[in-house]
C-alpha positions in Angstrom: 173.6 -48.2 92.7 174.9 -51.8 93.1 178.0 -52.8 91.0 177.6 -56.4 90.1 179.9 -59.2 88.9 178.1 -62.2 87.3 180.1 -65.4 87.3 178.6 -67.6 84.6 176.9 -64.8 82.7 175.9 -66.9 79.7 174.1 -69.6 81.7 170.5 -69.7 82.7 171.0 -68.0 86.1 173.3 -65.4 84.5 170.8 -64.7 81.8 167.9 -64.3 84.2 170.1 -62.0 86.4 171.0 -59.8 83.5 167.4 -59.6 82.4 166.6 -58.1 85.8 169.5 -55.8 85.7 168.2 -54.5 82.3 164.8 -53.8 83.9 166.4 -51.7 86.7 169.2 -49.6 85.2 168.7 -47.1 88.1 169.6 -49.7 90.7 172.2 -51.9 89.1 175.3 -51.6 87.0 177.4 -54.5 85.6 181.0 -54.3 86.6 182.2 -57.7 85.3 181.0 -60.8 83.5 182.4 -64.3 82.9 181.7 -66.9 80.3 183.1 -70.4 79.7 182.4 -71.2 76.0 179.8 -68.9 74.5 182.1 -66.1 73.3 179.7 -64.6 70.7 177.0 -64.4 73.4 179.6 -62.7 75.7 180.3 -60.2 72.9 176.6 -59.4 72.7 176.4 -58.9 76.5 179.4 -56.6 76.4 177.6 -54.4 73.8 174.4 -54.4 76.0 175.8 -53.9 79.5 179.3 -52.3 79.0 181.2 -54.2 81.7 184.5 -52.8 82.7 186.2 -56.2 82.7 185.3 -59.7 81.5 186.7 -63.2 82.0 186.9 -66.0 79.5 188.2 -69.6 79.8 191.5 -69.3 78.0 193.9 -67.0 76.1 192.7 -68.0 72.7 189.2 -66.8 73.6 190.6 -63.4 74.6 191.7 -62.8 71.0 188.3 -64.0 69.6 186.5 -61.6 71.9 188.7 -58.7 71.0 188.3 -59.4 67.3 184.5 -59.4 67.8 184.4 -56.2 69.8 187.3 -54.2 68.4 187.9 -50.9 70.2 184.7 -51.4 72.2 186.2 -54.4 74.0 186.6 -54.1 77.8 189.6 -55.4 79.7 189.7 -59.2 79.3 191.2 -61.7 81.7 191.1 -65.5 81.6 191.2 -68.7 83.6 190.7 -69.3 87.3 193.0 -66.4 88.2 190.9 -64.1 86.1 187.7 -65.3 87.8 189.2 -64.7 91.2 190.3 -61.2 90.1 186.8 -60.1 89.0 185.1 -61.7 92.0 187.3 -59.9 94.5 187.9 -56.6 92.7 187.3 -53.6 95.1 185.0 -51.9 92.5 182.3 -54.6 92.7 180.1 -55.0 95.8 177.8 -57.9 94.7 178.9 -61.2 93.1 176.4 -63.5 91.5 178.0 -67.0 91.8 176.4 -68.9 89.0 179.2 -71.1 87.6 178.1 -74.7 87.6 180.3 -77.3 89.2 183.5 -77.3 91.2 185.0 -74.7 88.8 183.0 -72.0 90.6 184.5 -72.8 94.0 187.7 -70.7 94.0 186.2 -67.4 92.7 183.1 -67.8 95.0 185.4 -68.3 98.0 187.5 -65.3 96.9 184.4 -63.1 96.8 183.5 -64.2 100.3 187.0 -63.5 101.6 186.8 -60.0 99.9 183.7 -59.3 102.0 181.3 -59.1 99.0 177.6 -59.7 99.0 177.5 -63.2 97.4 174.3 -64.3 95.7 174.9 -68.0 95.6 173.7 -70.3 92.9 176.8 -72.4 92.9 176.0 -75.4 95.1 179.5 -76.7 95.2 180.8 -73.8 97.4 178.8 -75.2 100.3 178.7 -78.9 99.3 182.4 -79.3 98.8 183.7 -76.6 101.1 180.9 -75.9 103.6 183.1 -75.3 106.8 185.7 -73.3 104.9 183.2 -71.2 103.0 181.1 -70.4 106.1 184.3 -69.4 108.0 185.1 -67.0 105.2 181.6 -65.5 105.3 181.8 -65.0 109.1 185.4 -63.8 109.2 185.3 -61.3 106.3 181.9 -59.6 106.8 180.5 -61.3 103.7 176.7 -61.2 103.2 175.6 -64.6 101.8 172.2 -64.9 100.1 170.9 -68.0 98.3 169.5 -67.9 94.8 168.4 -71.5 94.6 164.6 -71.3 94.7 164.3 -73.8 97.7 166.9 -72.0 99.9 165.6 -68.6 98.9 162.1 -69.8 100.0 163.5 -70.9 103.3 165.2 -67.5 103.7 161.9 -65.8 103.1 160.0 -68.1 105.6 162.6 -68.1 108.5 162.7 -65.3 111.1 164.6 -62.2 110.0 168.3 -62.3 111.2 167.8 -66.1 111.8 170.6 -67.5 113.9 171.3 -70.0 116.6 169.3 -68.0 119.1 166.0 -68.6 117.4 166.8 -71.9 115.8 165.0 -73.6 118.7 161.7 -72.2 117.3 162.2 -74.2 114.1 161.1 -77.8 114.0 162.3 -78.6 110.5 163.1 -77.3 107.1 161.2 -78.9 104.2 162.7 -78.8 100.8 160.2 -79.4 98.0 161.3 -81.3 94.9 159.5 -81.6 91.6 160.6 -85.2 91.3 162.0 -84.5 87.8 160.8 -86.4 84.8 160.9 -89.9 86.4 159.3 -89.7 89.8 156.4 -91.9 88.6 158.4 -94.1 86.2 158.9 -97.8 87.0 162.4 -97.8 88.6 163.1 -101.1 86.8 163.1 -99.2 83.5 165.4 -96.4 84.6 168.5 -98.1 83.0 166.8 -97.5 79.6 166.5 -93.7 80.1 167.9 -91.6 77.2 169.8 -88.4 77.5 167.0 -86.5 75.8 164.5 -87.9 78.3 166.7 -87.0 81.3 167.3 -83.4 80.3 163.6 -82.7 79.6 162.5 -81.3 83.0 158.7 -80.9 83.3 158.8 -77.6 85.1 162.1 -75.8 85.0 164.4 -74.6 82.2 167.9 -75.4 83.3 171.3 -76.4 81.9 172.0 -80.1 81.0 174.0 -80.9 84.1 171.5 -79.5 86.6 168.6 -81.2 84.7 170.4 -84.6 85.0 170.9 -83.9 88.7 167.2 -83.2 89.1 166.3 -86.4 87.3 168.5 -88.5 89.7 167.5 -86.3 92.7 171.2 -85.6 93.4 170.3 -82.0 93.0 167.9 -82.2 96.0 170.5 -84.1 98.0 173.1 -81.4 97.3 170.5 -78.8 98.4 170.1 -80.7 101.7 173.9 -80.3 102.3 173.6 -76.6 101.3 170.8 -76.0 103.7 172.8 -77.6 106.5 175.5 -74.9 106.1 173.3 -71.9 105.1 171.0 -72.3 108.1 173.2 -74.2 110.5 170.7 -77.1 110.8 171.5 -80.8 111.4 170.6 -83.3 108.7 167.8 -84.7 110.9 165.9 -81.4 110.7 166.2 -81.1 106.9 163.6 -83.1 105.0 162.5 -83.5 101.3 159.0 -83.9 99.9 157.9 -84.4 96.3 155.7 -81.5 95.0 155.4 -82.0 91.2 153.6 -78.6 90.6 156.6 -76.7 91.8 154.4 -73.9 93.2 155.5 -74.2 96.9 159.3 -73.9 96.9 160.1 -74.8 100.5 158.4 -74.8 103.9 159.6 -74.0 107.4 157.9 -76.0 110.2 157.8 -74.3 113.5 157.8 -75.8 117.0 154.3 -74.5 117.7 152.8 -76.5 114.8 152.8 -73.6 112.3 154.2 -74.1 108.8 155.2 -71.1 106.6 155.6 -71.8 102.8 156.8 -69.6 100.0 154.9 -69.9 96.8 155.4 -68.6 93.3 155.6 -69.5 89.6 158.5 -71.8 88.7 160.7 -68.9 87.4 164.2 -68.2 88.7 163.7 -64.5 88.2 161.6 -64.5 91.5 164.4 -65.7 93.9 167.1 -63.7 92.0 165.1 -60.5 92.3 164.6 -61.2 96.0 168.3 -61.2 96.7 169.5 -58.8 94.0 168.3 -55.8 96.0 167.9 -57.5 99.4 166.1 -56.6 101.7 164.1 -54.5 99.2 161.8 -56.2 96.7 161.8 -55.2 93.1 159.7 -56.0 90.1 160.7 -59.3 88.6 158.5 -59.3 85.5 156.9 -62.5 86.7 153.2 -62.5 87.1 151.8 -63.4 90.5 150.0 -66.7 91.0 146.3 -66.8 90.0 145.0 -68.9 92.7 141.6 -69.3 91.0 143.5 -71.3 88.3 145.4 -73.6 90.6 143.6 -76.9 90.5 145.7 -78.9 93.0 148.8 -79.0 95.1 150.0 -82.5 95.8 152.8 -83.9 97.9 154.5 -87.3 98.3 157.4 -88.8 100.1 160.5 -89.5 97.9 161.0 -93.1 96.8 164.5 -93.9 97.9 164.4 -97.1 95.7 163.8 -95.0 92.6 166.1 -92.2 93.9 169.0 -93.9 95.8 171.2 -90.9 95.3 169.2 -88.9 97.8 170.1 -91.4 100.5 173.8 -91.2 99.4 173.7 -87.4 99.9 172.4 -87.7 103.4 175.0 -90.4 104.1 177.8 -88.1 102.8 176.6 -85.2 104.9 176.6 -87.3 108.0 180.1 -88.7 107.2 181.7 -85.3 106.8 183.3 -82.9 104.4 185.6 -85.3 102.5 182.7 -87.6 101.7 180.7 -84.6 100.4 183.7 -83.5 98.2 183.9 -87.1 96.8 180.1 -87.2 96.3 180.2 -84.0 94.2 183.2 -85.0 92.2 181.9 -88.5 91.4 178.6 -87.0 90.3 180.2 -84.5 88.0 182.2 -87.2 86.3 179.3 -89.6 86.0 176.9 -87.0 84.6 179.4 -86.0 82.0 179.8 -89.7 81.0 176.1 -90.1 80.8 175.7 -87.0 78.6 178.4 -88.5 76.4 176.4 -91.8 76.3 179.2 -93.8 77.9 177.1 -95.1 80.8 173.5 -95.8 81.6 171.4 -93.4 83.6 171.4 -95.8 86.6 175.2 -95.9 86.5 175.4 -92.3 87.6 174.3 -93.4 91.1 176.4 -96.5 90.9 179.5 -94.4 90.2 178.7 -92.2 93.2 178.1 -95.2 95.5 181.3 -96.9 94.4 183.4 -93.7 95.0 181.8 -93.1 98.4 182.5 -96.7 99.4 186.1 -96.0 98.9 186.1 -92.7 100.7 183.5 -92.9 103.4 186.0 -94.0 106.0 188.0 -90.8 105.6 187.0 -88.2 108.2 188.1 -84.7 109.2 188.0 -81.3 107.5 190.0 -79.9 104.7 191.6 -76.7 106.1 192.5 -75.2 102.7 191.2 -74.9 99.2 194.3 -76.9 98.1 193.3 -79.9 100.3 189.8 -79.8 98.9 191.1 -79.8 95.3 193.3 -82.8 96.1 190.4 -84.7 97.5 188.4 -83.7 94.4 191.1 -85.2 92.2 191.1 -88.4 94.1 187.4 -88.9 93.8 187.4 -88.0 90.0 190.2 -90.6 89.5 188.2 -93.2 91.3 185.0 -92.3 89.3 186.8 -92.5 86.0 188.3 -95.9 87.0 184.8 -97.3 87.8 183.4 -96.0 84.5 186.3 -97.4 82.5 185.9 -100.7 84.2 182.2 -100.8 83.3 183.0 -100.0 79.7 185.7 -102.7 79.6 183.2 -105.3 80.9 180.8 -104.3 78.1 183.4 -104.9 75.4 184.2 -108.4 76.6 
């Protein structure tokens, strides 16, 4: 029996995880859950999975949840300290890190330092704090397994117990990208993209922020940075290819000319099930591919003119951790502004580029979470300033 904490239980990854837990009550038990806003949904999950402790965003939500559940309410904590508490509690052995954005960094790092098995869907833990996080994994006997379909595919295609000793066998890692909704759209019209168009992903059902990241291909760039830390690969050996069918999720090219690819339906239950009881495989509820019905699998190089953010992500990775921290912060601010219809779709990338221009000369590593948070604040301030300047120009 594995005792599981789900950080971000009401999101898409959390929901898929809990669906799998419900299918295998003999293997998994929920120890703790967290939610950001959806308190009524959290109350329903408490009634279904009976966690021993839950975490909400603030103290007012604690009262709401207790009013909804009455005497059946589990212990309730709140805020970042509450997230850290449930992620590092000795009674849990597996932590699903599915909080979107930098908010998930502190509890995910706490889980690693507590020696948990961390099932990672939070990109920011590695994008923003790659060296710090990997040191925690190594120094505290943490088992780190990726949930993202692309990195999970690489995990399945690489040699077992992959490390520096057999890295010479690998020629390159190839991350596939659906291309999002705009990979064939005339780049000259991208400044006219609406929020509704940008969040409508052709293959995957995801939250709004991740859907926007897919549309700009920031998502794929962040995955390149993740892959560098997950598999200790230089950026020159991590490549991206457009694969609109989203059937092949990633490919490992070997030095002998062989290529191993992982294939499956575009459903997150597959990679989640792979790591949830790793190294065992469990029933995911997803039907296997019917190859007689697959008409074609196509591939194309990404257009960096249409997707300049992808180049910015490579540039950030090569510039160092501070640039990656600023990249992520600027993107979060810009995506939020776009979703609020304050800026155009193309200004998401413009915001990132402006912030990176101000920070790219900074080098070195952040040796603590506090230093990372300070760099994050600097980048957010610069991003807000650029967005406000753009709005002021429009009003003139």
